[in-house]
MARGUBA-600119 format. One record per residue (C-alpha): y, x, z; residue in three letters. Coordinates in steps of 0.02 Angstrom, whole numbers, padded with zeros to 5 digits, always signed. Each point is the difference from the previous one (the first is absolute). Layout:
residues N
YXZALA...
//
This chain:
residues 347
-00032-02836-00328PRO-00137-00019-00131THR+00103+00098-00127ASP+00033+00141+00124CYS-00185+00011+00042ILE-00045+00003-00186ALA+00116+00147-00027LEU-00076+00093+00148LEU-00171-00036-00075GLU+00058+00079-00163ALA+00063+00154+00093ILE-00168+00015+00086SER-00098-00016-00162ARG+00113+00116-00100TRP+00008+00126+00145ARG+00184+00027-00034ILE+00095-00005+00165PHE+00186-00030-00027ASN+00079+00007+00174ARG+00160-00089-00050GLU-00094-00144-00081LEU-00122-00015+00145VAL+00144-00007+00126GLU+00086-00136-00103MET-00162-00101-00002LEU-00022+00029+00187HIS+00175-00066+00037GLU-00029-00153-00110GLN-00164-00037+00089MET+00087+00010+00169VAL+00135-00119-00061ASP-00126-00127-00065THR-00130+00012+00139ILE+00021-00185+00045ASP-00059-00047-00176ARG-00166+00093+00013PHE-00156-00105-00024THR-00168+00045+00077ALA-00052+00076-00166ARG+00164+00100-00009ASP-00031+00070+00174ILE-00175+00060-00043VAL+00053+00073-00167SER+00152+00087+00075ALA-00096+00083+00141VAL-00140+00052-00118ARG+00114+00084-00126VAL+00105+00080+00139MET-00159+00079+00068SER-00049+00062-00173GLU+00166+00091-00028ILE+00012+00047+00186GLN+00166-00091+00020LEU+00021-00002+00190ALA+00157-00099+00038ARG+00000-00055+00181GLY+00127-00141-00006PHE-00079-00084-00152LEU-00176+00022+00070LEU+00050-00074+00168SER+00075-00153-00086ARG-00154-00020-00110ILE-00116+00026+00148SER+00087-00132+00105ARG+00001-00123-00145LEU-00183+00030-00039ALA-00078+00000+00173PHE+00098-00153+00057GLU-00070-00097-00149ASN-00178+00064-00017LEU-00068-00176-00021HIS+00081-00002-00174GLN-00101+00150-00061PHE-00171-00003-00082GLU-00133+00114+00074ALA+00012+00125-00143THR+00190+00006+00020HIS-00019+00039+00185MET-00119+00143-00036VAL+00118+00073-00131THR+00145-00021+00121LEU-00078+00094+00146ILE-00075+00132-00115TYR+00172+00039-00074ALA+00088-00013+00168MET-00122+00126+00071HIS+00030+00120-00144ARG+00185-00012+00043LEU-00046+00032+00185ARG+00088-00164+00042PHE-00149-00102+00061LEU-00003-00030+00187SER-00157-00042+00097GLN+00070-00171+00047SER+00035-00042-00183ASN-00175+00054-00046LEU-00071-00110+00138ASP+00100-00149-00065ASP-00073+00024-00174CYS-00177+00025+00064MET+00004-00165+00096ARG+00026-00089-00166LEU-00108+00114-00107LEU-00159-00006+00105GLU-00032-00177-00059ALA+00027+00052-00182GLU-00107+00158-00011LEU-00134-00087-00105ALA+00130-00039-00134THR+00059+00180-00024LEU-00055+00100-00151ALA-00084+00167+00040PRO+00155+00100-00051SER+00105-00094+00129TYR-00138+00028+00128CYS+00013+00190-00021THR+00189-00008+00017GLN-00016-00098+00161LEU-00133+00120+00065LEU+00113+00146-00041PHE+00147-00073+00097VAL-00108-00041+00153LEU-00071+00176+00002ALA+00171+00081-00027SER+00075-00099+00144MET-00153+00042+00108ASP-00011-00186+00041SER-00137-00082+00103GLU-00066-00127-00125TYR-00182+00053+00003ASP-00073-00170-00048LYS+00122-00016-00145THR-00040+00178-00054HIS-00187-00038+00001ALA+00022-00161-00098ALA+00108+00085-00132LEU-00119+00147-00014ILE-00145-00119-00029GLU+00093-00092-00137LYS+00053+00161-00085VAL-00177+00069+00008ALA-00063-00153-00093ASP+00129+00027-00137ASN+00008+00190-00010LEU-00030+00004-00188ASP+00157-00103-00030SER+00118+00123+00086LEU+00117+00112-00099ASN+00033+00180+00049LEU+00150-00039+00112THR-00100-00128+00099SER-00150+00118+00015LEU+00113+00136+00071VAL+00077-00123+00124GLU-00175-00049+00055LEU-00055+00181+00024CYS+00159+00042+00097TRP-00022-00152+00112THR-00181+00039+00046ILE+00042+00182+00035ALA+00158-00040+00101ALA-00092-00130+00105LYS-00151+00115+00026ARG-00103-00150-00051ASP-00173+00078+00012ARG-00083-00168-00034GLU+00074+00008-00176SER-00068+00174-00038LYS-00109-00063-00142ALA+00148-00094-00075LEU+00110+00155+00014LEU-00132+00102-00091THR-00012-00131-00137GLN+00190-00014-00017ALA+00022+00189-00009LEU-00130+00008-00136GLY+00095-00133-00098ALA+00165+00094+00024VAL-00068+00170-00054TYR-00081-00078-00153ALA+00176-00031-00065LEU+00131+00124-00058LYS+00134+00047+00128PRO+00155-00106-00027PRO+00178+00062-00018ARG+00049-00119+00140ASN+00047+00108+00152PRO-00039-00143+00120ALA-00186+00001-00039SER-00009+00190-00007LEU+00084+00028+00168GLN-00107-00133+00084ARG-00157+00076-00073MET+00047+00172+00066LEU-00002-00075+00174GLU-00167-00086-00035VAL-00078+00163-00064MET+00061+00091+00155THR-00063-00136+00116ASP-00173+00000-00079VAL-00011+00189+00021GLU+00060-00003+00181LEU-00085-00156+00068GLU-00132-00076-00114TRP-00115+00142-00043GLY-00098+00000-00162ASP+00015-00169-00086LEU-00091+00064-00153GLY+00155-00019-00108VAL+00072+00156-00080ASN+00188+00009-00027VAL+00033+00044-00184PRO+00113+00152-00023ASP+00117-00105-00105THR+00029-00121+00145TRP+00023+00135+00130ARG+00123+00101-00105SER+00098-00157-00048ALA+00013-00054+00182ALA+00053+00173+00059GLU+00129+00012-00139GLU+00071-00170+00049SER+00018+00061+00181GLU+00091+00155-00061ARG+00120-00101-00108LEU+00035-00118+00146ALA+00045+00151+00107ALA+00118+00063-00135GLU+00092-00166+00004LYS+00037+00022+00186THR+00077+00170-00041ASP+00145-00092-00084VAL+00002-00149+00116SER+00165-00030+00089ARG-00093-00080+00145LEU-00111+00153+00027HIS+00148+00118-00021ALA+00094-00092+00138THR-00149+00005+00117VAL-00027+00186-00036GLN+00183+00037+00039GLN-00014-00085+00170LEU-00166+00084+00039LEU+00082+00168-00036ASP+00135-00043+00128GLU-00125-00041+00138LEU+00017+00127+00142ARG-00062+00001+00180PRO+00132-00079+00112GLU+00013+00062+00182PRO-00006-00139+00127GLY-00079-00126-00119THR-00177-00054-00042ALA+00008+00093-00167TRP-00055+00180+00032GLN-00102+00037-00157THR+00047+00124-00136GLU-00056-00070-00168VAL+00006+00075-00174ILE-00057-00118-00137PHE-00058+00046-00175GLN-00004-00122-00145ARG-00154-00056-00097ASN-00127+00118+00075LEU-00177-00031-00062LYS-00126-00045+00135LEU-00171-00049-00066GLY+00029-00107-00155PRO+00174-00058+00054TYR+00175+00068-00021PHE+00076-00040+00170VAL+00185-00040-00005GLU+00055+00097+00156PHE-00108+00127+00095VAL+00040+00103+00154ASP-00134+00136+00008LYS+00041+00061+00175THR-00022-00168+00086ASN-00124-00068-00128GLY+00107-00152-00043ILE-00025-00096-00162CYS+00143-00121-00028PHE+00012-00125-00142GLU+00105-00150-00049ILE-00090-00163-00041ASP+00119-00033-00145HIS-00012-00125-00143VAL-00051+00137-00122GLY-00171+00007+00083ARG-00132-00112-00078TYR-00098-00020+00162ALA+00046+00004+00182SER-00024+00164+00094ASN-00143-00072+00105VAL-00144+00092-00085MET+00099+00151-00059ARG+00057+00041+00177HIS-00174-00031+00071ARG-00062+00135-00118HIS+00137+00122+00051LEU-00052-00018+00182ARG-00179+00042-00051MET+00039+00150-00111ILE-00007+00167+00095PRO+00170+00089-00007PRO+00008+00166-00094PRO-00012+00159+00104GLU+00187+00030-00021THR+00038-00155+00104PHE+00031+00016+00186GLY-00112-00146+00047CYS-00180-00061-00003GLU+00040-00176-00060LYS+00140-00076-00103LEU+00120-00126+00077ALA+00053-00130-00128VAL+00164-00097+00005ALA+00040-00150-00110ASN+00180-00058-00027LEU+00020-00179-00060GLY+00116-00016-00150TYR+00098-00149+00066TRP+00007+00070+00177LYS+00091+00150-00073TRP+00105-00111-00111ASN+00060-00100+00150HIS+00062+00156+00091ALA+00185-00025-00031SER+00069+00177+00017ASP-00048+00183+00021LYS-00012-00013+00190ALA-00122-00146-00011ASP-00102+00090-00132GLN-00009+00159+00105MET-00052-00101+00154LEU-00136-00087-00102LEU-00070+00167-00060LEU-00002+00072+00177LYS-00089-00153+00070GLN-00128+00000-00141LEU-00038+00186+00013LEU-00004+00001+00190ALA-00123-00145-00002GLY-00107+00091-00127THR-00005+00161+00102LEU-00045-00094+00158SER-00154-00071-00087GLN
//
């Protein structure tokens, strides 16, 4: 297993994705899963999240092995594990709770960078760990100067997503530290910062921190490039095909005519699927996203629809990646879409 993980690490670092090689490594990891050590588990999940390798069977085996033996993991390993699992959209609330029961006694031992990762996961999962959040925020605030750019961005995203008004001064300080640096090429930090910029404008008022043009343009360009990737995504093409086939059905609960467009720009975001007539914004919470849709979709509900829309407020639907993945055939997928869209319209 260690050799397979090392090769995946090399693929991640070189940014050369060879599908045939990756599939061979994936099969070998499945075959040798019983030989994984705690360190192998953490390293495997981390690198899989970095190259966005979402393989359900392998992840389920790793998840079972990891969460049944959490007592063998160090605190830093547990944080890395749940951070990577969340990026792969494979972290359940119960698994998070199991980790937190062990981690809460170890918070004082965590380095600030691990604190921001844990804060990010808790905010992304919209979890009720307010005391833990406060303790981690306090520790990070005392060590703000030691944070790198990635950790600073995670901190800003967490405070904004949680609407943590008590940390307003810390958010202002962290934003100042972020904007003092050059925008990175890393799309994760850029896409998260676009959400932070939008949240500050919509909900925080004037913090006294100006967004440099270089940061804003880099974040907007990263959002555009992410939208272009979905244009060639097989997952999005399949969903679009089924959405195009949706028609009102007499005698059933589905009586809505929908016409979806791809990657329509609303506010700062390119929304994956938009129905102008009914005002539906529909997106997939897939592993290519570097943050959950929690804050992004909150913003879409707040943004006034353009005059060409037949509604006063946008309805936002979120399709879980693994929920879609578990729909076994076209009939199940169509039923899932109808249920999701009907629930969205009723709200």
